[in-house]
BAKOLVEX-79964 format. One record per residue (C-alpha): x, y, z. Coordinates in nm, 4 decimals. Last residue first. Layout:
N
X, Y, Z
...
END
This chain:
313
-4.9901, 1.0662, 0.4919
-4.7976, 1.3888, 0.5181
-4.6485, 1.2950, 0.8547
-4.5491, 0.9492, 0.7260
-4.3646, 1.0981, 0.4241
-4.1789, 1.3433, 0.6464
-4.0826, 1.0608, 0.8835
-3.9528, 0.8505, 0.5894
-3.7557, 1.1457, 0.4473
-3.6042, 1.2130, 0.7883
-3.5059, 0.8445, 0.8184
-3.3425, 0.8485, 0.4732
-3.1585, 1.1686, 0.5551
-3.0292, 1.0145, 0.8772
-2.9224, 0.6938, 0.7020
-2.7345, 0.8759, 0.4237
-2.5616, 1.1188, 0.6606
-2.4646, 0.8262, 0.8832
-2.3350, 0.6262, 0.5861
-2.1192, 0.9113, 0.4576
-1.9729, 0.9856, 0.8017
-1.8977, 0.6204, 0.8784
-1.7345, 0.5746, 0.5392
-1.5020, 0.8709, 0.5941
-1.4232, 0.8303, 0.9635
-1.4097, 0.4593, 1.0460
-1.3413, 0.3316, 0.6956
-1.1144, 0.5928, 0.5397
-0.9295, 0.6669, 0.8636
-0.8661, 0.3032, 0.9604
-0.7922, 0.2251, 0.5958
-0.4891, 0.4549, 0.6013
-0.3400, 0.2535, 0.8881
-0.4069, -0.0706, 0.7017
-0.2572, 0.0685, 0.3818
0.0696, 0.1663, 0.5468
0.1125, -0.1795, 0.7018
0.0012, -0.3483, 0.3794
0.2618, -0.1573, 0.1778
0.5355, -0.2430, 0.4278
0.4263, -0.6091, 0.4377
0.4393, -0.6478, 0.0603
0.7830, -0.4842, 0.0470
0.9121, -0.7145, 0.3215
0.7776, -1.0218, 0.1439
0.9668, -0.9325, -0.1736
1.2808, -0.8296, 0.0150
1.2891, -1.1755, 0.1745
1.4657, -1.2152, 0.5092
1.1406, -1.1841, 0.7046
1.1788, -1.1220, 1.0779
1.0939, -0.7550, 1.1226
0.8524, -0.7024, 0.8334
0.6729, -1.0309, 0.9083
0.6361, -0.9338, 1.2747
0.4887, -0.5985, 1.1713
0.2409, -0.7634, 0.9327
0.1190, -1.0009, 1.2034
0.0781, -0.7196, 1.4568
-0.0981, -0.5041, 1.1978
-0.3377, -0.7908, 1.1198
-0.4279, -0.8276, 1.4882
-0.4892, -0.4537, 1.5204
-0.6961, -0.4329, 1.2011
-0.9298, -0.7159, 1.3016
-0.9676, -0.5706, 1.6524
-1.0402, -0.2304, 1.4962
-1.3153, -0.3849, 1.2842
-1.4824, -0.5697, 1.5710
-1.4813, -0.2681, 1.8034
-1.5883, -0.0327, 1.5249
-1.8777, -0.2592, 1.4246
-2.0014, -0.2753, 1.7838
-1.9629, 0.1014, 1.8217
-2.1602, 0.1610, 1.5017
-2.4396, -0.0721, 1.6106
-2.4658, 0.1167, 1.9397
-2.4623, 0.4508, 1.7579
-2.7458, 0.3451, 1.5270
-2.9556, 0.2268, 1.8200
-3.0193, -0.1375, 1.8967
-3.1407, -0.4151, 1.6660
-3.1855, -0.3131, 1.3034
-2.9033, -0.4948, 1.1235
-2.8958, -0.4527, 0.7454
-2.7799, -0.0931, 0.7058
-2.5505, -0.0143, 0.9978
-2.3971, -0.3571, 1.0619
-2.3808, -0.4453, 0.6933
-2.2136, -0.1144, 0.6072
-1.9483, -0.1487, 0.8786
-1.8563, -0.5095, 0.8068
-1.8707, -0.4410, 0.4330
-1.6270, -0.1519, 0.4814
-1.3872, -0.3647, 0.6870
-1.3827, -0.6498, 0.4356
-1.3721, -0.4171, 0.1324
-1.0552, -0.2546, 0.2640
-0.8954, -0.5941, 0.3217
-0.9636, -0.7053, -0.0342
-0.8414, -0.3811, -0.1866
-0.5252, -0.4053, 0.0256
-0.4542, -0.7525, -0.1075
-0.4604, -0.6152, -0.4615
-0.2310, -0.3342, -0.3462
0.0093, -0.5962, -0.2098
0.0040, -0.7731, -0.5471
0.1240, -0.4482, -0.7048
0.4153, -0.4530, -0.4608
0.4945, -0.8133, -0.5574
0.5178, -0.7014, -0.9215
0.7849, -0.4620, -0.7990
0.7417, -0.1131, -0.6612
1.0433, 0.1034, -0.5916
1.0013, 0.2555, -0.2462
1.1102, 0.6200, -0.2280
0.9360, 0.6781, 0.1055
0.7387, 0.9636, -0.0504
0.6302, 0.7304, -0.3314
0.5020, 0.4734, -0.0807
0.3111, 0.7530, 0.0956
0.1431, 0.8594, -0.2303
0.0620, 0.4960, -0.3146
-0.0997, 0.4460, 0.0267
-0.3117, 0.7584, -0.0216
-0.4326, 0.6490, -0.3667
-0.4958, 0.2838, -0.2783
-0.6815, 0.3533, 0.0455
-0.8831, 0.6288, -0.1248
-0.9972, 0.3814, -0.3910
-1.1073, 0.1336, -0.1232
-1.2949, 0.4052, 0.0687
-1.4572, 0.5371, -0.2500
-1.5760, 0.1879, -0.3464
-1.7352, 0.1362, -0.0040
-1.8993, 0.4807, -0.0148
-2.0205, 0.4154, -0.3703
-2.2033, 0.1054, -0.2476
-2.3594, 0.2979, 0.0410
-2.4719, 0.5717, -0.2051
-2.6101, 0.3485, -0.4820
-2.8088, 0.0905, -0.2851
-2.8425, -0.2641, -0.4178
-2.6461, -0.3761, -0.1093
-2.4990, -0.7046, -0.2333
-2.5225, -0.6356, -0.6070
-2.3502, -0.2988, -0.5555
-2.0680, -0.4545, -0.3532
-2.0161, -0.7301, -0.6115
-2.0012, -0.4801, -0.8981
-1.7562, -0.2543, -0.7149
-1.5257, -0.5465, -0.6342
-1.5452, -0.6518, -0.9990
-1.4198, -0.3072, -1.1047
-1.1414, -0.2951, -0.8427
-1.0160, -0.6407, -0.9311
-1.0261, -0.5399, -1.2982
-0.8106, -0.2334, -1.2307
-0.5544, -0.4278, -1.0268
-0.5326, -0.6978, -1.2954
-0.4899, -0.4262, -1.5596
-0.2066, -0.2744, -1.3540
-0.0429, -0.6178, -1.3287
-0.0709, -0.6720, -1.7037
0.0464, -0.3244, -1.7977
0.3414, -0.3475, -1.5568
0.4509, -0.6864, -1.6853
0.4323, -0.5576, -2.0438
0.6444, -0.2551, -1.9550
0.9038, -0.4878, -1.8043
0.8993, -0.7026, -2.1188
0.9463, -0.3938, -2.3376
1.2293, -0.2649, -2.1154
1.4141, -0.5978, -2.1318
1.4592, -0.7959, -1.8122
1.8090, -0.9141, -1.7217
1.9069, -1.1418, -1.4372
2.2659, -1.2151, -1.3345
2.3833, -1.4518, -1.0635
2.6942, -1.4227, -0.8488
2.9648, -1.6145, -0.6630
2.9853, -1.9219, -0.8902
3.0928, -1.7020, -1.1810
3.3974, -1.5682, -0.9925
3.4058, -1.2325, -0.8177
3.7554, -1.1085, -0.7331
3.7308, -0.9423, -0.3907
3.8124, -0.5817, -0.3021
3.4413, -0.5027, -0.2619
3.4546, -0.2058, -0.5027
3.7083, -0.3665, -0.7348
3.5030, -0.6818, -0.7759
3.1890, -0.4729, -0.8243
3.3491, -0.2740, -1.1057
3.4646, -0.5958, -1.2757
3.1152, -0.7407, -1.2442
2.9709, -0.4219, -1.4002
3.2194, -0.4326, -1.6891
3.1420, -0.8007, -1.7560
2.7694, -0.7254, -1.7633
2.8153, -0.4323, -2.0024
3.0392, -0.6423, -2.2302
2.7695, -0.9103, -2.2523
2.5309, -0.6596, -2.4086
2.1638, -0.7434, -2.3438
2.2139, -0.6246, -1.9863
2.1553, -0.2598, -2.0715
2.2151, -0.0780, -1.7416
1.8905, 0.0214, -1.5688
2.0301, -0.0921, -1.2363
1.9613, -0.3235, -0.9444
2.2513, -0.4524, -0.7344
2.1868, -0.7204, -0.4728
2.4140, -0.7952, -0.1782
2.5864, -1.0817, -0.0008
2.5532, -1.3257, 0.2873
2.5271, -1.0785, 0.5754
2.4030, -1.2350, 0.9026
2.0637, -1.1404, 1.0482
1.9177, -1.4881, 1.0066
2.0204, -1.4760, 0.6413
2.1087, -1.1444, 0.4817
2.1313, -0.9806, 0.1393
2.1991, -0.6085, 0.1428
2.0439, -0.3837, -0.1176
2.2129, -0.1626, -0.3779
2.0485, 0.0821, -0.6176
2.1655, 0.2135, -0.9543
2.0047, 0.4481, -1.2066
2.2595, 0.5130, -1.4778
2.4089, 0.8441, -1.5939
2.6917, 0.8539, -1.3382
2.7899, 0.4876, -1.3845
3.1305, 0.4492, -1.2163
3.0565, 0.7279, -0.9688
2.7168, 0.5779, -0.8959
2.8761, 0.2376, -0.8489
3.1246, 0.3699, -0.5945
2.8477, 0.5571, -0.4114
2.6326, 0.2434, -0.3930
2.9273, 0.0459, -0.2558
2.9890, 0.3102, 0.0110
2.6216, 0.3017, 0.1125
2.6154, -0.0791, 0.1233
2.9210, -0.0900, 0.3462
3.0380, -0.4492, 0.3201
3.0897, -0.7079, 0.5910
3.1790, -1.0283, 0.4116
2.9942, -1.3495, 0.3385
2.9712, -1.2866, -0.0376
2.6887, -1.4045, -0.2600
2.6377, -1.1403, -0.5289
2.2981, -1.0910, -0.6929
2.3158, -0.8835, -1.0122
1.9961, -0.7320, -1.1491
1.9831, -0.5607, -1.4886
1.7000, -0.3576, -1.6324
1.3320, -0.3584, -1.7184
1.0515, -0.1262, -1.6110
0.8291, -0.3470, -1.3962
1.0639, -0.6215, -1.2730
1.3543, -0.3746, -1.2521
1.1850, -0.1535, -0.9939
0.9186, 0.1027, -1.0593
0.8743, 0.4323, -0.8740
0.5202, 0.5592, -0.9113
0.3141, 0.8138, -1.1059
0.5481, 0.8202, -1.4053
0.7024, 1.1009, -1.6118
0.9500, 1.1737, -1.3323
0.8786, 1.5306, -1.2194
0.5252, 1.5794, -1.3534
0.4228, 1.2263, -1.2564
0.5504, 1.2682, -0.8995
0.3683, 1.6006, -0.8759
0.0509, 1.4263, -0.9944
0.1002, 1.1655, -0.7204
0.1692, 1.4321, -0.4569
-0.1418, 1.6299, -0.5533
-0.3573, 1.3157, -0.5430
-0.2252, 1.2345, -0.1950
-0.2913, 1.5900, -0.0739
-0.6522, 1.5683, -0.1959
-0.7049, 1.2257, -0.0345
-0.5694, 1.3419, 0.3018
-0.7799, 1.6570, 0.2822
-1.0967, 1.4511, 0.2253
-0.9943, 1.1905, 0.4854
-0.9650, 1.4633, 0.7550
-1.2535, 1.6852, 0.6366
-1.4987, 1.4057, 0.7150
-1.4305, 1.4706, 1.0841
-1.6517, 1.7776, 1.0610
-1.9495, 1.5612, 0.9650
-1.8745, 1.3069, 1.2393
-1.8748, 1.5731, 1.5102
-2.1698, 1.4561, 1.7234
-2.1156, 1.0808, 1.7637
-1.7355, 1.0751, 1.7467
-1.7219, 1.3622, 1.9975
-1.9694, 1.1845, 2.2251
-1.7744, 0.8595, 2.1932
-1.4463, 1.0365, 2.2730
-1.5998, 1.2028, 2.5797
-1.7309, 0.8671, 2.7015
-1.3849, 0.7131, 2.6600
-1.2221, 1.0026, 2.8450
-1.4791, 0.9770, 3.1246
-1.4192, 0.6019, 3.1531
-1.0423, 0.6528, 3.1738
-1.0828, 0.9313, 3.4311
-1.2895, 0.7005, 3.6491
-1.6627, 0.7550, 3.7110
END
């Protein structure tokens, strides 16, 4: 037996015999994620970082084919607006700079504020900015709050209907709750990591979490169906078959997401891909450790109960 085969056999034996202990990994991960989210809320008054599309503010997109230090520009703007929240992003096409985007919570309802910001930008980049060189978008705080409520409600309803569909499919409380718990854990842990990275979520970011729910349910249904509805072969054999299929799905999706992150020029698409990339990695733990452990405990207890009932009869 080769060393590779021995290592694989050892991993399978560990996975087969230590699944209850492995449950501590997703449990601790979930607890830490909840702590970080509550800490975020205590420090900022919100459980996530929102961008202009969700909280309102002013966005100025400047088209300027000139090498500009984004960090230096951000520092200049922060000095000019010390009480405002300002962020600067580069704008590129095929790897070449074509401008930059400035997001801020400056009140764009006042024309004087917009003119002052454009004047500050012109000085910072040492180029007079004419009207054909930039675009201005302003979203009021009430409209941004409305967008956030609507997208959050959509996320909540997607989660609720997902739970209903899963329960109707299996008609078993514990396996259904395991699927729902895995999807919920994916969202919570991914959100905590996104917060740590300082990513400001847009409406596109919320859409990424909706996509993550769908992917999480796919892998959990694959696992649950294989273990609960299929009877051919041993439990461990069915589990290994489900793991092989599920990990292949995840690997191919990760490759696609990674390529999109690298080659996409759109900040919207890049944010979606980053969130999906994090969520997919989190889902590996929540599906193939957490859900596996819960389902195995459930199946083994059910089999013991059936044997005990047969022995008494």
